[in-house]
Structures are given as structure tokens and as C-alpha cells.
N, C-alpha and C positions, 0 to 999 in steps of 0.2 A: 487636450493633448493633438500634435499633428504626425498619424499616420502615413508613411506614401505605404502603398499594393500595389506588386505584380500580379497579372492575372486577375486583376479586378474583372475584369469580364465573364469569368470562370463558373461554373458551379460553385465552388465555395468561394471564392474573391466576391463576388458578387455581393452572396450573401453575407460575410463577412464585413466590409463596405456599408451596407444598410444599418447593421450591427452597431459599426462606429459611429456613424451618424445620431442613429439612435440614440446611444450614450450621450450624445457630445462633442464627437470628437470633430475634428478637422482633416476630410482624404485627401489625400491628394495621389490620383492615378498617375501611376506609372505605363507609358502605351508604350506601340509602336508608329500607331499613326497619327498623324500632326495635331498636337495640343490645341484646344479650342475656348480654353478658361483658362483661368489663375492654379486653377485646381487639378491640373495634366498634365503631367513636364512627357517628355519622346525621350524613348528608347532603341535603340536598335542593337540588340543584345549580338547576332550575329557580326554583324560591323565592327562591334565596340564603341557605341556611341552611345554616350550618357553625359552632360554637362555636369561635375562638380556642383555649382553653383544652384544646381536644382532645386538639392535635395538639404542644403543649407539651412537650417532651420524648426528643421522636424526632428519628430521626438525619436521616432521609430519608422523599422521598412518591414513590411512581412512581405513576404519575395514565395509566392505561389505559380510564380508562369514557367510555361514546360510544354513541347509535344504530348499530344495525348496520348497514353500507354494502350490503349484498348480500340485506337480510332480506325487503325487497316494494318492487314498482315504484317507479321516484323520481318520486314525482307532486309537487303543489306543496307539499304537505303534508308528505310525507314530506321532500323536499329540506329544509326548514326542520327539520326534525323534527333528521335530522342535522347540521346546520350548528350549531343551538343548544344539542343536547347535547354539542358539543367546545367549542365558544369559550363558552358562559356558563359551563359544569362547571370552565371551567380559572381564565376570569378568575375568580371565585367563590374556587378554591384558590389564583393567584396572588397574589388580597389579601390574603386572611388567610398568607398568606408572608411576605409584605411586612412585615404588621402586627407577629405577632409572632419578625423576624428575629433581633433583638437583645434579644428576653424569651426565653428557653430553645428556640423554634420550630425548625425542622427547615433544615440550611444545604445541601441538595441535592432539587433539583425533578428528576426525570428524566420525560418528560412527552411521553407519546406522538403520534405524528403518520404520515405513511403516504409511501411514494415518489408518490404519486400527483400530489405537490407538482410530479411533473416535466413533469407531462403525458403525450402521446402525441410522442416525440422518435423516433421512427424507428428504425436500427441504431447512432446516437449511443453512447457512451460517457457515460455519465453520472454524475462523484463529487459529494459535497457543496457543492464551489463550483460546482455547473450552473446553470445560469437555471431560476426557476418556470413551467411550461407554465402551458396555458388551460386552460377549462373545468371544468365544476362541484367535482371533485373537490381538481383546485389550488389551488379558489379557498376551501373549505374548508378545506384543510390551512396555505394561509397566514391565515386566520384563528384557527387553531387554536393556532399557534407566535406570534402577536402575542398571544395571550391572554395570552403569561405572562409580559408586559414588567414590571409590577409587583413582580414576586418578582428577576427579575433588577435590575430596577433599586434595590431594598433590598439586593444583594449575595447572594441565594440564588442558586449553580450550577445554570442551567439546561442539563437536555443532551435534547435532541429527536430522540427513536428514530423515524427514518425507517422505518418499516418493511414489507419488500413482503409477497411470498405467502405466508405460515407453513405449511408443508406437516407436516399430521402424519392418521396414519389418521382419528383420532378425532371429527377437525372439517374444517372451515373446506373449502376447494379441493376437497383429494386427498378426504377422505370424500366427497363427494359425484358424485365421476368412479370409482371403483371397482368400484361395481359394476356398470356399464356395463361399464369396462374388462373387468373380472372373465368378462363374458360375450362377450366378444369385439367389442363392439358400441364400442371407442373410436377414436379418429381425432385430427386437429384441426381445431379449429373457425378457420373462415374459410377467408385462403390459407394460416392458418399462420407466416407470415413474421414476427409481433409475435411481441417479442422479452417473454420472462416472468423476473423479477429473484424469486427467491425465497429462503425459507431454513426448515431443520427448525428444528420445535417448539426441539427439545432445545438447537439456536443461539439459537436466538430469547429464550430465556430467560436463557442464558449472558451473551449480551452485556446485557443489561437489568442484569443482577448487576456486569457488567464496570462498566456506565456508574456503578454506585449504589456504585463502589469505589473510582475514578477520577476525578481531574480535570478530567473531561473537560467542554467546554462548547457549545452550538452544535449546527448536527444534524448528527446522525449515522446513516448508512445502515447498516441492517439486513436484509442479503440476503446470500446467500453470494458469495463469487467467482468463483462461473460462471452468471450468469444463461446461459434457453437458448432455441430460440424455440418458440413451440405446437405446434410439427412434433416439436421434439426433445422436448418433454416427452412427446409425446403415445406416440413410438415406445419412450423409457429408462419410461413406465407397465406397455405391454405386453408391454416385452421382462422386468419385472425379476417380471410375474403369470405369464409365459411364454406368452401369448397374441399375436393379430395384433390391429395397431391402425391399419386401414388406412382406416378407415369416416368419412372428411371430414362434420364439419358444417357445414352451409349458416349463414352468421350470420342469414339472415331466421331461423331452425327460435327461438332462445333468446329473439331479438327477441321473438318475437308472446309467449313466455310473461314477459319482466323491463322489455320496451318498449327502447326502441332505446337511449337516452340510457347506462343503465346499461350495455348492450351495448357499446356505444363505446367507453365511459370505464374498464370494468373486465375486459371478455374483447378487445377489440379492439384495445385501444390497446396502441404499444408502448415498454415503458420500461427498458433496460440500464444496468443501476445499478451501480457499481463501491464497495466498503465501504470508500473509503480510509483513512477517519478509524481503523476497527477494522483494516486492515492495517498501518499505519503504528504504532498504539498496538503492536504486539506479541498482538492478539488468536488465540487458536490454533480454530479451524474444527472439532470434531466431523466435519459431516459439509460436508464443502468441493464434489463433485463430484455429480451431481444420480443419476446410474447407481445407486451404491452406495448411497445413501441412501433412494433409493426398495427396494430390496430392501430391508434392514436393517427399511422400517418396512413393507412388505407380510409380512414375517418374521415380524413383529412383536418381534424385539427391540431 
């Protein structure tokens, strides 16, 4: 299978490309820089540049590109950057796929999204039929998913990969927390009662491959079947490292560093999500439970 990938240099994208190659697929990287070989093509999402002929002959596209949500404070300019990097690039890609659907174009689009679409939902268990939430992230996710409409209307199979918090010691949330927890300085954030819906990087990649291969459409929650509270996460990570995790972090502390809105929506919001589509479809999680997953990650397995 020939699979084109945006965001191929990111944490998830690079791992996905490695997995695709390992199973014998050809990966075509969609990059902002000039291509350096036949398996790279150029696009400029902001400028609306993507040559349709470059995607003819590929079977599927996995679209993961977008500005980092937690890279910096949510200033008005950064909010626009986050929103536009997703909706504009997705709309460009969807339009091109619609144009070439019946002329050798890909029949499948797996497009990134996030469980932020559900907002702060307390302890309610949400599956893919759950209502959208409120807030900046929910608005971004809605626009992100709506931007694929041209592709879907043209007959392209579109799956929205609503990803939770991806755990890996080489990047993201876990990599940032490991140094403090290894020193015994970790603990819950705020009340610790907010739910964290997580997935290991291994299962994230496997789920994306599953979506490429199967006739699944619409939203799909990419999370493990065992969400935990923030306090539960701190205890599990401390246990995996053999360190105490009893130092609570007041919510005001990260607000000073990252800003009130980012902390409220990313760190203090409670999202308890069930991967119903994956479970009903028979997807086999390698890391269904947090404790063993964290133990394997910190041990380097």
C-alpha cells in the first residue's frame, strides 16, 4: 500500500512512518520543505499549495500536521496559528482529494483530531456519540473535522482520529514529567480528580494503521480503555519509578508558566473517554492498563 503522511516528522508521525515501512508499505511524506526524493512531495498549507498529481497513485492519506497545542502561551496570535494550521491545511488536502477521487486519487483519509472536542466533561463516560464540549479546543476540533467535508462528499472514506494524551518517554507529557518524578518531586495537579484519557504511542500507531486498513468512517477515539484521574496517574508513575508522588502541584503554578486558559483546558479539564469504535471493531490494545504500560516505558521495554 502507498500511504501519504503529513506531520511525518512529529512524534506520532515519525513513529507511524516507521511502522508503515516495517510492514512493507511505501510512505510518501508530505512536507513543507522542498522534496529531496521520489517519496517526498511539497505542500504549503498556508499558501494553498498542493499539486494534485503528486497524490495520484497513493492509496491513503494520514493527516497529522498542525501547530503544537502546548508549545507556547495561547496568545491571540497563537490561537489563530493553532486553529489555522489545522482547518486550512485540512481543507486544502480535502479539496485536492475530492478533485482526484475518481482520477487515481486516494480512497481513504485518516485525519487527525483530538478528544478535546468533548471539553471538560467531569466524570461522565463519553464515546464517539458524545456531545461536543465548549472552549477553544472544542472549537478547534470541530473546525478541524468539518474541514474534511469536501473529501467525504466526493466519496473518500474519512476517519477522524480523536487522539487522547499520547504517552511515551521520548516526548510529550510523560517526557516532561519524568525528570521531576524521578527526583521524587511529582504529584497530582490541582485537585487531581480530573480524568486523563491516555494511550501509549505503540497503541496510537497501531490504531492509526487499523484505521487505514479497515472500512471505518467518522470519529474514532484513540484512547486506552482505562482512563485514570490525574491523581491516579501520579501514583502509577511514582510506583513505576519506585519514587514517592505525594507533592501536589497547585493549579496556579503552571498558570504562571503557560497561562490560565491553556492550563484550564489541557491540564485541569476532565475528559473520561471510551474507545467504543476500536473496542467494538476488535482492536487489540497492547497497553490497556496504565500501571503496566508506564512500567514498560520507564524500563525501556
